[in-house]
Every structure is written in structure tokens, then in C-alpha cells.
C-alpha positions in Angstrom: 0.0 0.0 0.0 1.5 3.4 -1.0 0.4 5.9 1.6 2.8 8.6 0.4 2.3 11.5 -2.0 4.5 12.2 -5.0 6.1 15.5 -3.8 9.2 16.4 -5.8 12.5 15.6 -4.1 14.6 18.5 -2.9 18.1 19.2 -4.4 19.6 18.0 -1.2 18.0 14.6 -1.5 18.2 13.7 -5.2 20.4 10.8 -6.2 20.8 9.2 -9.6 20.9 5.4 -9.9 24.5 5.7 -11.2 25.6 7.6 -8.0 23.7 5.1 -5.9 25.5 2.1 -7.5 28.9 3.9 -7.4 28.4 4.5 -3.7 27.3 0.9 -3.1 30.4 -0.4 -4.9 32.7 1.5 -2.5 31.4 -0.6 0.4 33.5 -3.5 -0.9 36.6 -1.4 -1.5 38.1 -2.1 2.0 39.0 1.5 2.7 40.1 1.6 6.4 41.4 4.1 8.9 43.4 3.4 12.1 41.7 1.3 14.7 40.0 -2.1 14.5 37.0 -2.3 12.2 34.4 -4.8 13.5 32.3 -6.5 10.9 28.8 -5.3 10.5 25.9 -6.5 8.4 27.3 -9.8 7.3 27.9 -11.1 10.9 25.4 -12.0 13.6 22.8 -9.2 14.0 21.8 -7.8 17.4 18.3 -6.6 18.4 18.2 -2.9 18.3 18.3 -1.5 21.8 15.6 1.0 22.6 16.5 3.5 25.3 14.3 3.5 28.4 11.9 6.5 28.7 12.1 8.8 31.7 8.7 10.2 32.2 9.3 12.2 35.3 7.2 12.4 38.5 4.6 15.1 39.2 5.0 17.2 42.3 4.0 20.7 43.2 3.2 21.6 39.6 6.5 20.4 38.2 7.7 17.4 36.4 10.8 16.1 38.2 13.6 14.2 36.5 16.9 12.8 37.9 20.0 11.9 35.9 23.2 10.4 37.3 26.3 10.9 35.2 28.2 7.7 35.7 31.1 5.6 34.5 30.6 2.0 33.5 31.6 -0.6 31.0 29.7 -1.8 27.9 29.9 -4.9 25.8 29.6 -3.5 22.3 31.8 -6.3 20.9 31.2 -9.8 22.1 33.7 -10.8 24.8 35.2 -7.3 25.1 34.3 -4.7 27.8 34.6 -1.0 26.8 34.9 1.7 29.5 32.1 4.1 28.8 30.0 6.8 30.3 26.2 7.3 30.5 23.3 8.8 32.2 21.5 6.4 34.6 23.4 3.6 32.9 26.7 2.6 31.3 26.3 4.2 27.8 24.0 6.9 26.5 21.0 8.0 28.6 17.2 7.5 28.8 14.9 9.3 26.5 13.5 12.3 28.4 9.8 12.7 27.7 8.4 16.2 28.0 5.1 17.9 27.2 4.8 21.4 25.8 4.1 23.9 28.6 5.5 21.5 31.3 7.5 23.0 34.1 10.6 20.9 34.4 12.8 20.4 37.5 16.0 18.5 36.7 18.3 16.9 39.3 21.7 16.0 37.9 24.5 14.4 39.9 28.0 14.0 38.6 29.4 10.7 39.7 32.4 11.0 37.4 36.0 11.9 38.5 35.9 14.8 36.1 33.8 17.9 35.6 31.1 17.9 33.0 28.0 19.8 31.9 24.6 18.8 30.4 23.2 20.9 27.5 19.6 20.7 26.4 20.2 20.9 22.6 17.5 22.7 20.8 15.6 23.8 23.9 14.6 27.4 24.5 15.6 27.9 28.2 17.2 30.6 30.4 21.0 31.0 30.0 21.7 29.7 33.5 19.8 26.5 32.6 21.3 26.0 29.2 24.0 23.6 30.3 26.8 25.3 28.2 30.5 25.4 29.2 29.7 27.9 32.0 27.3 25.6 33.9 30.1 23.3 35.2 29.1 20.3 37.4 32.2 19.4 39.3 32.9 15.8 40.3 30.6 14.8 43.1 28.4 17.9 42.7 24.7 18.4 41.8 23.0 20.7 39.3 19.3 21.5 39.6 18.1 23.6 36.6 14.4 24.5 36.2 12.7 25.6 33.0 9.5 25.5 31.1 9.0 23.7 27.8 8.2 26.6 25.5 9.0 25.1 22.1 7.2 22.9 19.6 6.9 19.2 19.9 9.8 17.3 18.3 13.0 15.3 18.7 15.8 17.1 20.6 18.7 15.8 22.6 21.0 16.3 25.6 24.8 15.9 25.8 27.9 17.1 27.5 29.1 20.6 26.6 32.3 20.6 28.8 34.8 23.2 27.7 37.5 21.7 25.5 36.2 18.2 26.4 32.9 17.9 24.6 34.2 15.6 21.9 35.8 13.2 24.3 32.9 13.0 26.7 30.2 12.6 24.0 32.4 9.9 22.3 32.4 7.9 25.5 28.6 8.0 25.7 27.3 11.3 27.2 24.2 11.9 25.2 20.5 11.0 25.0 17.2 11.9 23.3 14.5 14.3 24.3 11.0 13.9 22.9 8.5 16.8 23.4 4.8 16.1 22.8 2.4 18.7 21.7 -1.1 19.0 20.1 0.1 18.9 16.5 1.9 15.6 17.1 -1.2 14.1 18.9 -3.5 15.0 16.0 -1.1 14.2 13.1 -1.9 10.5 13.0 1.9 9.7 13.0 2.9 6.5 14.7 3.4 7.3 18.4 3.9 4.0 20.4 7.4 4.4 21.6 9.6 1.4 20.9 6.9 -0.2 18.6 6.2 2.1 15.7 7.9 5.2 17.0 11.6 4.3 17.1 14.6 6.4 18.2 17.8 5.9 16.2 20.9 7.5 17.8 23.5 6.9 15.1 27.2 7.2 16.0 30.4 6.0 14.5 33.2 4.8 16.8 36.7 3.4 16.6 37.9 0.6 18.9 41.3 -0.7 19.9 42.0 -4.4 19.9 41.2 -4.7 23.6 37.8 -3.1 23.0 38.5 0.3 24.4 37.5 3.4 22.5 40.2 4.9 20.3 39.9 8.7 20.4 42.2 11.2 18.7 45.1 9.2 17.5 46.4 11.4 14.6 46.4 15.1 13.7 43.8 14.3 11.0 41.3 13.2 13.8 41.2 16.9 14.9 41.4 18.6 11.5 38.5 16.6 10.0 36.9 15.7 13.3 36.9 12.2 14.8 35.6 9.6 12.3 34.9 6.0 13.2 34.8 2.8 11.2 32.2 1.0 13.3 28.5 2.1 13.5 26.5 2.0 16.7 22.7 2.6 16.8 21.4 3.2 20.3 24.7 1.7 21.4 24.0 -1.5 19.4 26.6 -3.0 17.0 25.1 -4.6 13.8 21.6 -3.6 14.9 18.4 -5.2 13.5 14.9 -4.0 13.9 11.7 -6.0 13.3 8.7 -3.8 12.5 5.3 -5.0 13.7 3.3 -2.3 11.9 3.0 -1.2 8.3 4.2 2.3 9.0 7.1 3.2 11.3 8.3 6.6 12.4 12.1 6.7 12.9 13.5 9.6 14.9 17.0 10.0 13.6 19.8 11.7 15.5 23.2 12.2 14.0 25.0 11.8 17.3 28.4 11.4 15.8 31.3 13.7 16.5 32.1 14.6 12.9 30.6 12.3 10.3 27.8 13.5 8.0 25.4 10.7 7.0 23.6 10.4 3.7 20.8 8.1 4.8 19.0 5.9 2.3 17.5 2.4 2.0 19.4 -0.1 -0.1 16.3 -0.9 -2.2 16.0 2.8 -3.0 12.5 3.0 -1.5 11.2 6.4 -0.8 10.2 7.6 2.7 8.5 10.7 4.0 10.4 13.4 5.9 7.9 14.7 8.5 10.1 16.7 10.9 13.5 18.3 11.3 15.4 19.9 14.2 12.6 22.0 15.5 9.6 19.7 15.0 7.0 18.9 12.4 7.2 20.3 8.9 4.0 21.7 7.4 3.7 18.6 5.4 5.7 15.5 4.6 8.4 15.6 1.9 8.9 12.5 -0.2 12.5 11.6 -0.8 15.0 8.7 -1.1 18.0 10.2 0.7 18.5 12.4 3.7 21.7 14.2 4.6 22.2 14.8 8.3 25.3 16.6 9.7 26.4 16.1 13.4 23.6 17.2 15.8 20.9 17.4 13.2 17.7 15.4 13.8 14.9 14.3 11.4 11.8 12.2 11.7 11.0 9.9 8.7 7.9 7.8 8.0 8.6 4.5 6.3 6.1 2.0 4.7 7.0 -1.6 5.4 3.6 -3.0 4.2 5.4 -5.0 1.4 7.0 -7.1 4.1 10.4 -7.1 2.3 13.6 -7.0 4.3 15.7 -3.8 3.7 18.8 -2.1 5.1 19.1 1.5 6.2 22.5 2.6 5.0 24.6 5.7 4.6 25.9 6.4 1.1 29.3 7.8 0.3 29.4 11.6 0.1 30.2 12.2 -3.6 32.2 15.3 -4.6 29.0 16.6 -6.3 27.2 16.8 -3.0 26.5 20.4 -2.0 28.0 19.6 1.4 31.2 17.8 0.3 34.5 19.7 0.7 36.4 21.4 -2.0 39.9 20.7 -3.3 42.2 18.4 -1.3 39.9 18.4 1.7 37.2 16.5 -0.4 39.1 13.3 0.0 41.0 14.1 3.1 39.2 11.4 5.1 38.8 8.0 3.4 35.7 7.2 5.4 33.9 9.9 3.4 34.0 7.5 0.5 32.5 4.4 2.2 29.0 3.2 2.2 28.1 2.1 5.8 25.5 -0.3 7.1 23.3 1.4 9.7 20.3 -0.8 10.5 19.0 -4.1 9.2 15.2 -4.2 9.0 13.3 -7.5 8.8 9.5 -6.9 9.1 7.5 -9.5 11.0 4.7 -11.4 9.2 1.1 -10.2 9.5 2.0 -6.5 10.1 -0.6 -4.5 12.0 -2.3 -1.8 10.0 -1.4 1.9 10.7 -3.5 5.0 11.1 -3.8 7.3 8.2 -1.4 10.2 8.6 -2.8 13.7 8.0 -1.5 15.5 4.9 -1.2 18.8 6.7 1.0 18.1 9.8 1.5 21.6 11.2 1.3 25.3 10.5 4.6 27.1 10.3 4.5 30.9 10.2 7.5 32.2 8.3 9.3 35.1 10.2 9.1 38.3 8.1 12.5 39.6 7.2 11.2 43.1 7.9 11.2 42.2 11.6 14.9 42.0 11.7 16.6 45.0 13.3 20.1 44.1 12.2 22.2 41.5 10.3 25.2 40.0 12.0 28.0 38.4 9.9 30.1 35.4 10.9 32.9 33.8 9.0 34.1 30.3 9.7 37.8 29.5 8.9 40.5 27.0 9.5 44.3 27.3 9.5 45.9 24.5 7.5 49.0 22.7 8.6 50.3 20.2 11.0 50.9 20.4 14.7 47.3 19.2 15.3 47.8 17.2 18.5 46.4 18.9 21.6 48.2 19.7 24.8 45.8 17.5 26.7 46.5 14.3 24.9 44.4 15.2 21.9 41.6 16.9 23.9 41.2 20.7 24.1 43.2 23.3 22.3 45.7 22.3 19.7 49.5 22.7 20.0 51.4 24.7 17.5 48.8 27.5 17.2 45.1 27.7 17.0 43.4 26.4 13.9 39.6 26.9 14.1 38.1 30.4 14.0 34.9 32.4 13.9 35.5 35.9 12.7 39.2 35.3 13.1 38.8 34.6 16.9 39.1 31.4 18.9 36.7 30.7 21.8 37.5 32.7 24.9 35.2 32.3 28.0 36.2 35.8 29.1 35.0 37.4 25.8 31.4 38.1 24.8 31.2 38.2 21.0 27.7 39.6 20.6 25.2 41.4 22.9 21.6 41.1 21.7 18.6 43.0 23.0 15.8 40.8 24.3 12.8 41.1 22.0 14.9 41.8 18.9 14.8 39.7 15.7 18.1 39.3 13.9 19.4 37.9 10.6 22.6 36.0 10.9 24.8 35.6 7.8 27.3 32.8 8.2 30.0 32.3 5.5 32.2 29.2 5.4 35.7 30.3 4.2 37.2 26.8 4.8 37.6 23.7 2.7 35.1 21.5 4.5 31.5 21.6 5.6 30.7 22.9 9.1 27.3 22.3 10.9 26.6 25.6 12.6 24.6 25.4 15.8 23.1 28.2 17.8 21.9 27.9 21.4 18.9 29.9 22.8 16.1 29.0 20.3 15.2 27.7 16.8 15.7 29.7 13.7 14.4 29.7 10.1 16.7 29.5 7.1 16.3 32.3 4.5 18.7 31.3 1.8 21.9 29.6 0.7 24.1 31.7 -1.6 20.9 33.6 -2.4 18.9 30.5 -3.2 15.7 29.8 -1.1 15.9 26.8 1.2 14.7 23.4 0.1 11.5 21.9 1.3 13.2 19.9 4.0 14.8 23.1 5.4 11.5 25.1 5.6 10.9 24.1 9.2 12.6 25.3 12.4 16.3 24.5 12.8 19.0 24.9 15.4 21.8 23.5 13.3 22.5 24.2 9.7 25.0 22.6 7.2 27.2 25.3 5.6 29.4 24.0 2.7 32.7 25.4 1.5 32.4 28.9 0.0 28.7 29.0 1.0 26.9 31.7 2.8 23.7 30.8 4.7 21.3 33.5 6.1 18.8 32.6 8.8 16.4 34.7 11.0 15.9 34.3 14.7 13.8 35.9 17.4 15.4 36.6 20.8 12.4 36.6 23.2 11.6 35.6 26.8 15.0 35.4 28.5 17.4 38.2 29.6 20.7 37.7 31.4 23.6 40.1 31.0 25.9 37.9 33.0 25.4 34.5 31.4 26.2 33.7 27.8 24.8 31.3 25.2 27.0 29.6 22.6 27.2 29.4 18.8 29.7 27.0 17.3 30.6 24.3 14.8 29.1 21.0 15.8 32.0 19.0 14.6 33.0 18.5 18.2 36.8 18.5 17.7 36.4 21.9 16.0 34.3 23.2 18.8 36.8 22.0 21.4 39.6 23.7 19.5 38.2 27.1 19.1 35.3 27.3 16.6 32.9 28.7 19.1 31.6 32.1 20.3 29.4 33.6 23.0 26.4 35.9 23.0 24.2 37.4 25.7 20.6 38.5 25.5 19.7 41.5 27.7 
């Protein structure tokens, strides 16, 4: 049964059969990078782990949640134990379930022997509750932020944002999903039974040493390109398999990798419907056969399995013709850019349950009028090429031999505020990538709307609300954002590249809203 419309694919999602087959052929090329690659797909499959939900307890008009940041060990590879970190567990954290307009009270205890932070990625919260580098939770300490859920329903996430150590801590497991429910989602007809037809997929690539320990930052390239892995984990599962019980399944995709951009597709080239991006539901679903997600980006897709056929969710290689591939020598700087990767094996059960009909109009999105903007701010992302990439902290934190990642010619400085914004203002931000690789640019505080790329209007899949945006080499992206509700002259929000090794090594700035 075909439940999907025939909307035209966006230019970000189009893929010729020739490109598809070329990409598939690279899978057998045996391109490797340092670290041990553990076989996926052809070996024994493992049932996809579904993170537990944390629903909170109601008390005094608030929803109360508790997270313990703790060290542990995880058996990703049979017979090997990997030291890892998680929230309320050994790796990753529970899915936090919020409702729009809820008043949230969080209790976070840091049981690690190092400091950390917890950032609510994509949430519109006061600066002191944002969980950026300034909200440090020292070893043994607690943090108790409170905030109201003021944004649209959707798929968000939480993760470490420790200064100079975000990449390392996220790599070891410090992240988890947030799902916000609202009226639009309830009325959409979209699959909504968590773990049955509403499935979270936290996709991460990792490298392992022979003893099963994580391999993190072994070469200068690991910093320059960001940390790539040769083994895929989905919800912490190696060689994951999912068995649908229903005709329609809603996948909530999070690119939780440090640096890798995925080009998601199914190996039988079936289409799916993109129904939501970073900031929640699109106005209507967008039919496509591929979906490019950079680090930190989320998407919700609706897939029809009524034919009962097995299929694989894969990531295609990023061809040089991609609008987000790098230019010049950087385009092939990392061999893993040229590999197809197995993400998730899917084997539908027999006698699939029928699914509810999904509404054609999912949500109403009011575009922000450019006339609202009181100013345009310009930002330029740049990199200094050369060697000397290893950090003074064993590959974590700032590089030796000079800084290499810049915004407007500056590296991150906690003692410098780069922009001071008036509460209630609307601004246009114009971000230019003057480097030789793509950068996913993330802004804290709230969601924004993309206006154009090099003067071209955004694609259908970018017409919703976003908090991270892919910016290719030599590309300028303009977006518009409202700065409402919260004022704090003493506490800053961040903007930065979400390739975590770039963020840790200087490509980040601060702004206040007053």
C-alpha cells in the first residue's frame, strides 16, 4: 500500500541510480582508517536496543527528573568490555519525555571523577539552565536547573558541553534523546507508540582498539577533519536489527556522531516521507529517497513496510558533487567519506498491523518576516591549515602549534562576549564558510528559520525550524531568529561548529541576551 504522495525531491535529496550504485560499490573497497573495524551487516545481528523512557514524576506543579552521570563498561563487541559513560546507565541515557508547557525540574548528579555539563540541545531555556560550558558540574556535585517547555513538539537531545572536552565525553557515551509532545503531534496520525512504531535511532560512529577500548584522537587528522569511526552503533547496538510490527514506522534519527555526516537511504532505493526536522514537524511530509544529516541534526521519517520485504538503512558515500562535500584536497582528506556504511538491518514481521492514516497537513509554520529584523550580523568560519594538530591535553582541548579553528578570526574565549543582543529583537545571521570542509553551525537559545543559501531559497526539508545548519565550503547561509523571553547580562549562550573537535579547539563564540 502506498500511503505517500509524490512530492518532488529537494536538491539535497536527489540521487541518480549511477551515483547510488557507485556508492554501493565503495562498500567492498576495503577502505580503512586506524583502529580495529568490527564486521557489520554480514555477521550476527543484534536486536536494536531501545533507550528507556524517563517520564518524570509530578510534584508541586512540576515534572521532576533525575540523571546520574556515571562511568561504566559496555559490551559492544562480544567478549570485550569497553569503558564508557552514560546517564543512569553505562552508555547513553534514557529518552526524556516532556510535554509542551510542562514546568521541568532536573536533578543531575555528577558521579564521574571529572567535571562535565549537560546541555539541552535545541531547547529554549534561560541561559543559566542551558548547560553550556559555564554551567560546570564538578565531580561529586549536583546541578538543579528548572525551565518551562516553550517550544514545539519534536526530537531534541542532551549531551555534554564541557569546555575543551565535549568531543571526548560525547564519544564515551554522554548523550541521550528528548521527545517533546504537543497537540500537533497528537493530531497528526503519526505513529506514536514508543519502541513499537515510534523508534529512536541515535546513530554514532566509533573506533575501537584491539582490547575493545574506544580509540579517540590518534592522529592530527582526527582533529582537522573531526573524529571519524569505522564502526557504527545505533542506540549503542553493533550490527543492529529492527523487526517492524506495523505497516508504518516513524524513525526519529539523530546524528549523534562527533564529525561524520550521513547520507541516509534504503538499499532498495525505496522512498520515505520526511515529516520533521530539528525544531519539530514540517507543514507537510516531503517524499525523498536520501536524507543528509550533519552532526547534531535530527529528522523524523515515516517508512512504509507493508510490502514485508527486508531492507537495510545505509549511509551512502558523500560524492564530490554533494553540496556539502568539501572542496579541493579536503574533499578526500578522510577516506571514510568514500564508504557506504550499514546502519540498520530491517526484517518486518509477518502479519503486520495496519497503521492509522497520517494527515497531509501536519503543522502550521508561520514564516518570520525579514522586515522584523533590526540588524544583520555576519560570521565567517575559517581554518588554518598545517600540521601540529595534537592537543596539549592528549588530543583533547586546544591544539598545540597555534590555534586552527576560528569564527570571525577569533578562537573561543570564555572571558569574551562576542555579541550582545537585546531581548525582543529579531536578527538575521549571515554565516560564511571560508574553509575547505562543511561545518554544521549550531546556535543555542532557540530555533531559527533558514532564509537562503548563496541567495537561493531553502529546500522543502529546510523550511521548518532549525537549530543546526550545514554550511558548505564557499557557502553563505542566512537565517532569521527571534530573541524573546529570557534576559541575562551575566550568562552567555553559545554558537559553534558541531564537529566536536572543531568546537573543542576554538570554533565557538558567545552571546548574551539582555
